C-alpha positions as MATLAB code, in Angstrom:
seq = 'NGIDRELIPSQKADFVLYGGITRDVYLQTRPGSFIAGLQIDTPAVSAEAGTVRVSALIEGLDGLAEGARLHFVLSAPDGRPLPGGEVQIETGAGTPPPLRLPEVETPRLWSPGDPALYRIEAALVDASGRVLHRVEEHFGFRWFEFDGNGAFLLNGKRLLLRGTHRHEEHAGLGAAMPNELHVRDMEMMKDVGANFVRLAHYPQDPSVYDAADRLGLILWDELPWCRG';
ca = [
      45.290   32.844  174.182;
      42.050   34.637  173.399;
      41.765   37.955  171.614;
      41.710   41.103  173.744;
      41.422   44.175  171.530;
      42.736   46.374  174.352;
      46.089   44.593  174.351;
      48.873   44.013  171.827;
      49.167   42.338  169.375;
      46.337   43.738  167.307;
      44.227   41.802  164.818;
      45.003   44.270  162.022;
      47.677   42.103  160.465;
      48.405   39.873  157.506;
      50.955   37.660  159.276;
      50.816   34.781  161.739;
      49.518   35.904  165.126;
      50.647   34.560  168.459;
      49.121   31.417  169.880;
      50.368   28.597  172.091;
      54.062   27.899  172.608;
      56.000   28.896  169.493;
      59.496   29.168  171.009;
      61.960   26.662  172.435;
      61.292   25.334  175.931;
      64.170   24.090  178.094;
      64.256   22.293  181.425;
      67.433   23.347  183.223;
      68.857   22.046  186.489;
      70.492   24.851  188.444;
      71.957   25.230  191.937;
      70.090   27.104  194.649;
      72.089   30.252  193.834;
      72.806   30.947  190.163;
      73.415   33.656  187.563;
      70.099   34.344  185.847;
      71.506   36.776  183.277;
      74.264   39.186  182.297;
      73.944   42.841  181.328;
      76.890   44.096  179.258;
      77.273   47.772  178.373;
      79.951   49.601  176.383;
      79.428   53.206  177.524;
      82.458   54.570  175.651;
      83.890   53.213  172.396;
      86.406   54.626  169.941;
      89.069   53.245  167.636;
      91.584   53.864  170.428;
      89.790   52.311  173.423;
      86.619   50.617  174.618;
      85.128   50.443  178.093;
      83.031   47.529  179.331;
      80.601   47.487  182.229;
      79.063   44.176  183.264;
      76.546   43.216  185.915;
      74.942   39.903  186.792;
      71.452   39.141  188.026;
      71.714   36.490  190.728;
      68.823   34.324  191.872;
      69.005   32.796  195.339;
      71.123   35.481  196.989;
      69.845   34.423  200.409;
      71.491   31.037  199.957;
      75.003   32.432  199.551;
      77.413   32.389  202.449;
      79.680   35.294  203.307;
      82.700   35.580  201.021;
      80.959   34.670  197.754;
      82.012   36.636  194.688;
      81.499   37.056  190.963;
      84.506   36.447  188.739;
      84.538   37.840  185.186;
      86.854   36.795  182.346;
      86.978   38.834  179.124;
      88.175   37.244  175.877;
      89.090   38.870  172.563;
      87.560   37.678  169.265;
      90.587   35.428  168.689;
      90.059   33.760  172.087;
      92.923   35.609  173.755;
      92.147   36.312  177.445;
      92.084   39.966  178.491;
      92.033   41.456  181.996;
      88.777   40.694  183.791;
      87.793   41.370  187.379;
      85.913   40.345  190.497;
      83.165   41.820  192.609;
      82.417   40.763  196.172;
      78.827   39.809  196.921;
      77.346   41.378  200.035;
      74.751   38.879  201.228;
      71.405   40.518  201.868;
      72.391   43.634  199.891;
      70.649   42.724  196.654;
      72.147   42.412  193.188;
      75.869   43.302  193.113;
      76.685   46.645  191.473;
      78.014   46.761  187.891;
      81.746   46.196  187.486;
      83.815   48.263  185.083;
      86.452   46.044  183.497;
      89.918   47.338  182.520;
      89.861   49.408  179.338;
      90.442   47.520  176.082;
      93.035   49.298  173.948;
      92.483   49.543  170.164;
      89.467   47.223  170.228;
      88.565   45.231  167.139;
      85.387   47.004  166.065;
      82.252   45.099  165.060;
      80.999   45.781  161.524;
      79.208   43.879  158.741;
      82.591   43.284  157.095;
      84.229   42.150  160.339;
      81.657   40.978  162.914;
      84.186   40.732  165.745;
      82.678   39.424  168.973;
      84.234   39.649  172.426;
      83.077   37.232  175.141;
      82.541   37.556  178.875;
      82.420   34.520  181.146;
      80.907   35.060  184.592;
      81.397   32.590  187.411;
      79.615   32.603  190.769;
      82.209   31.443  193.290;
      81.758   30.601  196.973;
      84.164   31.515  199.767;
      86.196   28.324  199.265;
      86.765   29.045  195.583;
      84.263   26.470  194.312;
      82.397   27.523  191.169;
      78.645   27.310  191.802;
      77.463   28.436  188.374;
      78.969   29.789  185.157;
      77.465   31.617  182.143;
      78.891   33.217  179.000;
      77.733   36.044  176.722;
      79.131   37.872  173.686;
      79.126   41.518  172.618;
      80.733   43.830  170.083;
      82.517   47.164  170.308;
      80.846   49.618  167.907;
      79.152   52.994  167.795;
      76.643   54.455  165.371;
      75.092   57.799  164.562;
      73.343   59.769  161.826;
      75.025   62.813  160.354;
      73.285   66.127  159.707;
      72.031   64.988  156.307;
      70.647   61.695  157.626;
      73.442   59.383  156.476;
      74.083   56.372  158.721;
      77.561   56.174  160.241;
      79.033   53.048  161.805;
      82.290   53.431  163.750;
      82.630   56.943  162.298;
      82.335   55.849  158.646;
      79.349   56.164  156.333;
      77.600   52.853  155.648;
      74.906   52.365  153.028;
      72.277   50.106  154.560;
      71.258   47.357  152.130;
      68.770   44.840  153.342;
      65.321   43.428  153.591;
      62.461   42.640  155.913;
      61.740   39.385  157.756;
      58.712   37.766  159.300;
      59.114   34.898  161.739;
      57.080   32.279  159.922;
      57.504   29.399  157.505;
      55.252   27.261  155.316;
      53.768   24.410  157.321;
      55.115   25.728  160.616;
      53.674   29.201  161.097;
      55.653   30.949  163.815;
      56.810   27.688  165.457;
      60.090   27.557  163.554;
      63.134   25.556  164.663;
      66.381   27.461  165.177;
      67.909   25.911  162.055;
      65.377   27.716  159.850;
      65.837   31.027  161.679;
      69.591   30.833  161.119;
      69.183   29.736  157.490;
      67.055   32.810  156.776;
      69.752   35.086  158.181;
      72.515   33.279  156.291;
      70.616   33.604  153.005;
      70.202   37.340  153.529;
      73.910   37.699  154.234;
      74.735   35.616  151.156;
      72.852   37.977  148.821;
      74.857   40.947  150.116;
      72.579   42.378  152.806;
      74.037   44.153  155.827;
      70.688   45.144  157.382;
      67.453   43.356  158.347;
      64.198   44.872  159.570;
      62.504   42.472  162.018;
      58.775   43.019  161.599;
      56.712   43.514  163.575;
      57.771   41.950  166.865;
      60.826   40.774  168.804;
      61.984   37.564  167.153;
      63.639   34.360  168.316;
      66.961   34.722  170.229;
      68.712   32.639  167.554;
      67.975   35.443  165.043;
      69.889   37.994  167.130;
      72.780   35.605  167.740;
      73.038   34.898  164.005;
      72.997   38.626  163.207;
      75.809   39.259  165.689;
      77.891   36.435  164.216;
      77.195   37.149  160.535;
      77.441   40.943  160.634;
      73.837   42.022  160.113;
      72.461   45.253  161.596;
      68.947   44.824  162.971;
      65.932   47.108  163.164;
      63.900   45.669  166.039;
      60.208   46.395  166.577;
      57.519   46.068  169.215;
      54.599   43.673  168.540;
      52.221   46.383  167.359;
      51.393   47.742  163.941;
      48.551   49.618  162.272;
      47.340   50.646  165.717;
];
């Protein structure tokens, strides 16, 4: 991990720089065809209705027989199942197109005071109905904007952002922090009344984003470059 001054991150910093493996490493056993990730979008949200569009990245498409499909289940924050949907997989046609799920009426809106999270479960199913692989992801219904005077609005209401700044490092560990310490940092910020955290100066550990979603913290996310 040598220094290359033509590439990010720069050396003009007073925080721990990258080096070696500083994040969790997992060894996962998966079938020949599996769901590598979910992309969830909410292209239209209001207090009256929310739309959800979901797509799945599938690895090993060539190994799927004709008749395979993706099955999506949507759950409300209280665990109540909502209408989901299915998309047929055309073998050899590449990643299946995004699926628009049925509209959610009067969605429970995500906010720092009520960090309501919906969940989508995606299952890759073969022609016989056997589940080959299953993944789950969460998301929130919300919208934000700035008014003409620069005030921040969340779900149509003004919100004063109160928060702090966080580096991903800890005494004795540098940037190689366990998830428990990441989550503890976020919980302490929530406990002192923050609703906003600036993540400087780089994308941080996935557990930080999950904790923010769950606790009700708005994030300012940055690229790994500063003073450049």
